LUMRO-302120 format. One line per 3 residues: number of its first residue (from 0); their letters; for each residue x, z, y of N, C-alpha, C, O. Coordinates in steps of 0.05 Angstrom, whole numbers, plus 5000, padded with zeros to 4 digits. Each point is the difference from the previous one (the first is absolute). Example, Ala and Ser with C-alpha at 12.3 -4.5 7.8 and 13.67 -1.06 7.14 Angstrom:
<atoms>
0 = as = 5264/5156/4886/4982/5000/5024/5018/5000/5024/5021/5013/5000 | 4972/4973/5021/5016/5001/5024/4985/5014/5022/5010/5004/5022
</atoms>
This chain:
<atoms>
0 = xxx = 3772/3298/5683/4999/5029/4985/4979/5022/5010/4996/5005/5024 | 4993/5006/4957/4980/5021/5015/5014/5030/4996/5011/5009/4979 | 4985/5002/5043/5012/5027/5003/4977/5017/5008/4980/4992/5011
3 = xxx = 5026/5040/4981/4983/5017/5007/5011/5022/5019/5022/5012/4998 | 4957/4990/5022/5008/5023/5021/4982/5023/4990/4975/4998/4998 | 5040/5025/4994/4987/5024/4998/5009/5024/5022/5011/5022/4996
6 = xxx = 4982/4969/5025/5006/5020/5020/4984/5025/5004/4977/5001/5008 | 5038/5019/4985/4990/5027/4998/5004/5026/5019/5017/5016/4992 | 4972/4989/5027/5006/5019/5020/4985/5027/4998/4976/5001/5003
9 = xxx = 5040/5022/4993/4992/5026/4997/4989/5005/5031/5012/4993/5020 | 4964/5018/4979/4983/5004/5027/5004/5025/5012/4995/5021/4987 | 5015/4980/5036/5006/5033/5013/4975/5015/4995/4979/4989/5004
12 = xxx = 5022/5033/4990/4979/5017/4996/4993/5019/5024/4989/5022/4995 | 5016/4970/5031/4996/5014/5019/4972/4995/5009/4991/4979/4991 | 4989/5037/5027/4978/4992/5010/4996/4969/5015/4983/4984/4993
15 = xxx = 5036/5013/5025/5000/4980/5020/5003/4972/4979/4991/4978/5006 | 5021/5028/4972/5010/4971/4986/4972/4995/4979/4992/4978/4994 | 4997/5046/4999/4975/4996/4985/4976/4986/5013/4983/4985/4992
18 = xxx = 5021/5027/5033/4978/4987/5020/5004/4971/5001/4982/4985/4994 | 5044/5004/5014/5005/4977/5002/4992/4985/4974/4987/4979/5002 | 5021/5029/4974/4988/4989/4979/4969/4999/4994/4992/4981/4988
21 = xxx = 4995/5034/5019/4970/5000/5002/4993/4977/5020/4984/4982/4994 | 5026/5020/5028/5000/4978/5025/4999/4970/4986/4984/4983/5004 | 5039/5016/4980/5008/4971/4989/4982/4991/4980/4993/4977/4997
24 = xxx = 4999/5047/4986/4978/4992/4978/4973/4991/5014/4988/4982/4988 | 5004/5027/5031/4978/4997/5016/4999/4972/5010/4981/4985/4994 | 5040/5007/5023/4999/4972/5006/5011/4975/4988/5001/4977/5008
27 = xxx = 5007/5036/4969/5017/4978/4972/4980/4978/4996/5010/4978/5002 | 4961/5023/4992/4988/4984/4987/4993/4974/5028/4996/4976/4995 | 5004/5035/5028/4984/4985/5018/5027/4990/5023/4999/4979/5012
30 = xxx = 5019/5036/4991/5023/4997/5018/5029/4992/4990/5015/4985/5012 | 4990/5026/4965/5026/4995/4987/5000/4978/4979/5016/4982/5000 | 4966/5022/4983/4997/4980/4975/4999/4974/5010/5012/4983/4987
33 = xxx = 4974/5009/5034/4995/4967/5010/5025/4998/5007/5010/4980/4989 | 5007/5033/5026/5029/4993/5009/5019/4995/4982/5017/4982/5004 | 4982/5032/4973/5020/5002/4975/4987/4975/4988/5018/4984/4995
36 = xxx = 4957/5006/4998/4991/4978/4987/5008/4975/5018/5006/4978/4990 | 4994/5025/5034/5008/4976/5017/5029/4990/4991/5006/4978/4993 | 5009/5044/5010/5029/4995/4996/5007/4994/4973/5020/4985/4998
39 = xxx = 4968/5022/4982/4999/4997/4972/4992/4970/4995/5015/4988/4983 | 4966/5000/5028/4994/4978/4997/5022/4978/5012/5010/4982/4986 | 4993/5021/5040/5026/4987/5014/5020/5000/4984/5011/4978/4997
42 = xxx = 5000/5042/4991/5027/4999/4989/5002/4980/4978/5019/4985/4999 | 4959/5014/4981/5001/4981/4980/5022/5009/4981/5012/4983/4987 | 4995/5047/5012/5024/5009/4985/4983/5021/4978/5008/5004/4977
45 = xxx = 4967/5010/5033/4995/5021/4982/4977/4996/4981/4978/4995/5010 | 5024/5007/4964/4980/5001/4980/4977/5020/5002/4977/4992/5000 | 5030/5036/5003/4984/5020/5006/5011/5022/5013/5024/5007/4998
48 = xxx = 4956/5007/5017/5012/5020/5021/4980/5022/4996/4978/4996/4990 | 5029/5027/5017/4982/5022/5006/5014/5028/5009/5024/5004/4996 | 4960/5011/5015/5013/5022/5017/4989/5022/4984/4975/4999/4996
51 = xxx = 5039/5024/4993/4982/5020/4984/5013/5030/5012/5022/5004/5011 | 4963/5011/4985/5004/5031/5013/4992/5014/4970/4980/4996/4987 | 5042/5020/5008/4996/5017/4974/4999/5034/5008/5021/5011/5004
54 = xxx = 4959/5000/4998/4992/5027/5001/5011/5008/5029/5008/5022/5003 | 4992/4961/5019/5012/5004/5025/5028/5006/5003/5010/5005/5022 | 5005/4995/4953/5027/5005/4997/5019/4978/5000/5024/5004/5004
57 = xxx = 4965/4970/4993/5015/4978/4999/4984/4976/5010/4975/4999/4997 | 5039/4981/5015/4986/4977/5008/5018/4976/4991/5023/4999/5010 | 4969/4984/4974/5005/4975/4988/5003/4975/5013/4981/4998/5016
60 = xxx = 5031/4985/4985/4993/4972/5006/5010/4985/4977/5024/4999/4994 | 4956/4987/4991/5009/4990/4973/5001/4968/5003/4979/4991/5010 | 5039/4992/4984/4990/4971/4999/5017/4986/4982/5020/5010/4989
63 = xxx = 4972/4962/5006/5014/4991/4983/5007/4975/5018/4980/4989/5009 | 5039/5002/4996/5010/4974/5015/5023/4984/4992/5013/5006/4980 | 4993/4970/5036/5019/4980/4994/5021/4997/5017/4994/5002/5024
66 = xxx = 5028/4993/4970/5022/4992/5021/5019/5024/5002/5001/5020/4985 | 5012/4975/5038/5026/5019/5006/4986/5032/5010/4982/5003/5017 | 5031/5018/4971/4990/5022/5012/5004/5002/5031/4982/5010/5014
69 = xxx = 5038/4983/4995/5003/5001/5029/4982/4985/5019/4990/5011/5019 | 5006/4960/4973/4982/4990/5015/4968/5011/4994/4984/5000/5019 | 5009/5008/4956/4976/5014/4996/4995/5023/5018/4979/5004/5013
72 = xxx = 5037/5008/4986/5003/5032/5018/4997/4994/5028/4986/5013/5015 | 5032/4965/4992/4997/4995/5035/4979/4984/5005/4996/4997/5024 | 4988/4990/4962/4977/4988/5007/4980/5019/5005/4988/5001/5022
75 = xxx = 5007/5015/4958/4976/5024/5005/5011/5018/5024/4986/5007/5018 | 5041/4999/4981/5005/5018/5028/4987/4986/5024/4984/5009/5015 | 5027/4967/4984/4989/4984/5028/4967/5001/5002/4987/5009/5019
78 = xxx = 5005/4981/4959/4971/4996/5006/4981/5027/5000/4977/5000/5009 | 5035/5021/4979/4984/5022/4996/5019/5028/5013/5003/5023/4990 | 5005/4970/5028/5016/5027/5017/4983/5023/5005/5009/5022/4992
81 = xxx = 4971/4977/5020/4981/5020/5000/4991/5014/4977/4994/5024/4999 | 5006/4958/4982/4987/5008/4977/5013/5023/4978/4991/5019/4989 | 5041/4968/5012/5019/5012/4992/5003/5025/5015/5002/5022/4988
84 = xxx = 5000/4976/5035/5006/5026/5014/4983/5018/4995/5010/5022/5002 | 4962/4977/4991/4980/5018/4994/5008/5010/4969/5003/5024/4994 | 5000/4961/4994/5007/5007/4974/5026/5020/4993/5001/5021/4988
87 = xxx = 5020/4961/5023/5025/5010/4998/5002/5031/5016/5017/5017/4994 | 4966/4987/5026/5000/5020/5020/4987/5026/4981/5003/5022/5011 | 4986/4978/4967/4992/5016/4983/5020/5015/4986/4993/5022/4990
90 = xxx = 5031/4969/5007/5022/5008/4984/5025/5013/5018/5001/4998/5025 | 5014/5013/4963/5024/5007/5014/5019/4978/5004/5001/4980/4986 | 5016/5025/5039/5020/4980/5002/4997/4974/5006/5018/4983/4997
93 = xxx = 4957/5011/5013/4986/4976/5010/5025/4980/5012/5015/5010/5017 | 4989/4966/4976/5015/4987/5011/4986/4984/5033/4977/5000/5006 | 5040/4991/5006/4987/4981/5024/4993/4979/4981/5015/4990/4984
96 = xxx = 4955/5003/5021/4992/4979/4992/5010/4974/5014/4998/4979/4988 | 5013/5022/5036/5008/4974/5012/5029/4995/4994/5010/4980/5011 | 5006/5035/4970/5024/5000/4988/5000/4983/4972/4995/5013/4980
99 = xxx = 5010/4958/5019/4999/4988/4971/5017/5013/4980/4991/5002/4977 | 5030/5007/5027/5016/5017/4984/4989/5025/4989/4998/5008/4977 | 4996/5005/5047/4994/5034/4990/4970/4993/4985/4994/5012/4980
102 = xxx = 4989/4970/5030/4976/4995/4984/5004/4996/4974/4987/5014/4984 | 5032/4966/5007/5005/4982/4973/5013/5031/4983/4993/5006/4977 | 5025/5009/5040/5014/5023/4982/4984/5022/4997/5008/5018/4985
105 = xxx = 4968/4986/5027/4982/5020/4999/4981/4992/4971/4995/5014/4980 | 4996/4960/5026/4982/4991/4978/5019/4999/4972/4990/5003/4978 | 5036/4991/5025/5018/4999/4972/5000/5023/4989/4998/5002/4976
108 = xxx = 5006/5020/5041/5007/5028/4996/4975/5011/4985/5003/5016/4982 | 4969/4973/5025/4975/5016/4986/4990/4979/4984/4976/5002/4996 | 5037/4979/4994/4986/4981/4980/5007/5013/4976/5024/5003/4995
111 = xxx = 4960/5006/4988/4999/5009/4975/5005/4977/4979/4986/4980/5001 | 5030/5022/4983/5009/4983/4973/4972/5001/4978/4989/5022/4994 | 5005/4960/4998/4980/5002/4979/5012/4999/4971/5018/4985/4994
114 = xxx = 4970/5032/4989/5014/5006/4974/5004/4970/4985/4987/4980/5006 | 5031/5023/4976/5007/4974/4985/5020/4984/5020/5012/5009/5021 | 4989/4963/4966/5020/4988/5011/4989/4972/5003/4988/4990/4981
117 = xxx = 5015/4994/5042/4992/4979/5003/5006/4978/4977/5019/4997/4985 | 4957/4988/5019/5004/4970/4977/4998/4978/5020/4997/4977/4992 | 5005/5027/5026/5000/4972/5021/5027/4999/5015/5001/4983/5017
120 = xxx = 5018/5031/4980/5023/4999/5015/4993/5011/5032/5014/4995/5020 | 4966/5020/4982/4995/5011/5029/5020/5023/5004/5009/5014/4982 | 4996/4988/5042/5017/5023/5012/4986/5023/5017/4979/4994/5012
123 = xxx = 5030/5026/4990/4991/5019/5021/5012/4995/5025/5015/4981/5002 | 4978/5036/5019/5009/4995/5027/5031/5004/5002/5009/4989/5020 | 5007/5023/4965/5025/5002/4998/5019/4978/4984/5024/4999/4999
126 = xxx = 4956/4982/4986/5013/4978/4989/5000/5009/4971/5006/4982/4986 | 4989/5041/5001/5008/5005/4974/4972/4986/4982/4981/4989/5011 | 5021/5015/4962/4977/4988/4989/4980/5018/5004/5005/5024/4999
129 = xxx = 4970/4967/5007/4976/5013/5004/4986/5018/4976/5010/4997/4977 | 4971/5020/5026/4986/5004/4976/4980/4978/4993/4996/4979/5012 | 4989/5029/4964/4985/4980/4989/4977/4993/5018/4989/5018/5011
132 = xxx = 5003/4956/4993/4975/4991/5009/4992/4976/4989/5012/4979/5000 | 4962/5027/4988/4987/4976/4984/4988/4978/5019/4987/5005/5020 | 5017/4975/4973/4990/4972/5013/4983/4987/4983/5010/4988/4981
135 = xxx = 4966/5011/5022/4983/4979/4982/5003/4975/5011/4990/4981/4986 | 5020/5013/5033/5005/4967/5010/5031/4994/4999/5010/4982/5014 | 5006/5035/4969/5027/4990/4984/5014/4999/5030/5015/4981/5004
138 = xxx = 4982/5040/5016/5014/5001/5029/5000/4974/5014/5020/4993/5011 | 4959/4993/4988/4988/4978/5021/4998/5013/5027/4995/5024/5004 | 5009/4961/5012/5005/5012/5029/4973/5001/5013/4983/4986/4988
141 = xxx = 5008/5024/5030/4974/4997/5016/4996/4975/5003/4979/4992/4989 | 5034/4991/5025/4998/4972/5011/4995/4984/4969/4982/4984/4998 | 5031/5020/4984/4993/4984/4974/4974/5006/4988/4988/4983/4988
144 = xxx = 5004/5040/5014/4971/5009/4990/4979/4988/5018/4980/4988/4991 | 5025/5017/5032/4976/4989/5024/4997/4967/4997/4979/4988/5002 | 5043/5002/4994/5002/4970/4995/4984/4993/4975/4984/4981/5000
147 = xxx = 5020/5032/4980/4987/4992/4979/4973/5010/4998/4986/4987/4984 | 5002/5033/5029/4976/5010/5006/4983/4974/5017/4976/4993/4997 | 5041/4997/5020/4992/4976/5017/4991/4980/4984/4978/4990/5005
150 = xx = 5038/5000/4971/4997/4976/4990/4976/5003/4980/4990/4980/4991 | 5001/5049/5001/4982/5004/4985/4972/4997/5006/4984/5004/4982
</atoms>
């Protein structure tokens, strides 16, 4: 089952936080992005991923992924603790990224629901029907798609 993460955090607007945001943006392509990409490939759970900053007011982590929300969240919490500490640190009420439950609840509380209704029985992080997420692959898993590509 393919799920969407639309993690959206309002960025604190004080000078210190905005400076941290600039620092994150400066090192992202060379230091952060490779770590995220390595974890994504290792997971074999994620179809697409991106990190987006909107007008220096919001930062989003957007992914389409497979499997249990809890397992997905915990995998990336463990693999990318420093990355999420930097991203979550831009928002108010940052959880202890070493606390699996705090991390999951923070992600759940900041995951925006897409418009519409799921057509593939997907659920949000609370187990409720998710918003609409189109799948050109009829909700095939990452592993199924990779296996089919290997045969081609």
